C-alpha positions in Angstrom: 0.0 -0.1 -0.2 1.6 3.1 -0.9 2.5 5.2 2.0 1.0 8.2 1.9 -2.6 6.2 1.3 -1.7 4.2 4.6 -1.0 7.3 6.7 -4.7 9.0 6.1 -6.6 6.0 5.9 -4.5 5.6 9.7 -5.4 9.3 10.6 -9.4 8.8 9.3 -9.4 6.3 11.7 -7.5 7.8 14.6 -9.9 11.5 13.7 -12.6 8.7 13.7 -12.3 7.2 17.5 -11.6 10.4 18.5 -15.1 11.9 17.7 -16.5 8.9 18.1 -14.8 8.8 21.8 -15.0 12.2 22.8 -18.3 12.4 21.6 -19.3 10.0 24.0 -17.4 11.3 27.0 -19.6 14.4 26.4 -22.9 12.3 25.8 -22.2 10.4 29.8 -22.0 14.2 31.5 -24.0 15.4 29.8 -27.0 12.4 29.4 -26.1 10.3 32.1 -25.4 12.1 34.8 -21.4 12.0 34.7 -18.5 13.5 37.0 -18.1 17.1 35.0 -14.4 15.7 34.2 -15.8 13.5 31.7 -17.0 16.6 29.9 -14.2 18.1 29.6 -12.1 15.6 28.3 -14.2 15.1 25.6 -14.3 18.8 24.5 -10.1 18.6 24.8 -11.0 15.1 22.8 -13.1 16.4 19.9 -10.4 19.4 19.9 -7.8 16.9 18.8 -10.3 14.9 16.5 -10.4 18.8 15.0 -6.7 19.2 14.4 -6.9 16.2 12.7 -8.3 16.1 9.3 -5.5 19.0 8.6 -2.9 17.0 9.0 -4.5 15.1 5.7 -2.3 15.0 2.6 -1.4 18.2 1.6 -4.1 18.7 -2.4 -6.7 17.7 -0.1 -9.2 20.0 0.1 -11.0 20.3 3.0 -14.6 19.4 1.7 -12.7 16.5 0.2 -11.5 15.2 3.5 -14.2 15.8 5.5 -16.8 14.5 2.7 -14.5 11.0 2.3 -14.2 11.7 6.4 -18.3 11.1 6.9 -17.9 7.8 5.3 -15.5 6.9 7.6 -17.3 8.0 10.9 -20.5 5.6 9.8 -18.6 3.1 10.1 -16.4 3.4 13.0 -20.0 4.6 14.5 -21.2 0.9 13.9 -18.1 -0.9 15.3 -18.4 1.6 17.8 -22.0 1.1 18.9 -21.3 -3.1 18.3 -18.4 -2.7 20.8 -19.2 -0.8 23.3 -23.3 -0.4 23.2 -23.0 -4.0 23.0 -26.0 -3.5 19.5 -23.9 -5.5 16.5 -24.4 -4.5 13.2 -27.2 -6.1 10.9 -26.6 -7.1 7.2 -27.8 -3.7 6.0 -25.5 -1.8 8.1 -22.6 -4.0 7.3 -24.1 -3.1 4.0 -24.6 0.7 4.1 -20.4 0.8 6.0 -19.3 -0.8 3.0 -20.9 1.1 0.2 -19.9 4.4 2.5 -15.7 3.3 3.1 -16.1 2.7 -1.2 -17.7 6.1 -1.3 -14.2 7.0 0.7 -12.1 5.6 -1.5 -13.3 6.6 -4.4 -13.2 9.9 -3.0 -10.1 10.6 -1.3 -7.9 8.0 -3.3 -9.9 7.6 -7.5 -7.3 8.7 -10.1 -7.4 13.0 -11.2 -6.7 14.1 -14.3 
């Protein structure tokens, strides 16, 4: 695999975990009545999420990066829901997640003239 694509995919995965994880910590604080420090930690993790997309390869415009990230977020959300909330994805979730990841590949890595 091309090292630039591998780095890009790793950044997408880490950004996704930061967004979902940070949002989950804020959720625990506000919806579950947990400690305020969880909300603060969630805010910090969400800040890191905001920085990570800027580390994508040079020449990748904002709209393209965020559109592709949306597909990664869809797939990672299904995995998070399964591992953290115990909600196993059904075949339609898996198909939708796969379609989203195909979209990521097309948006970010298709050859451009």
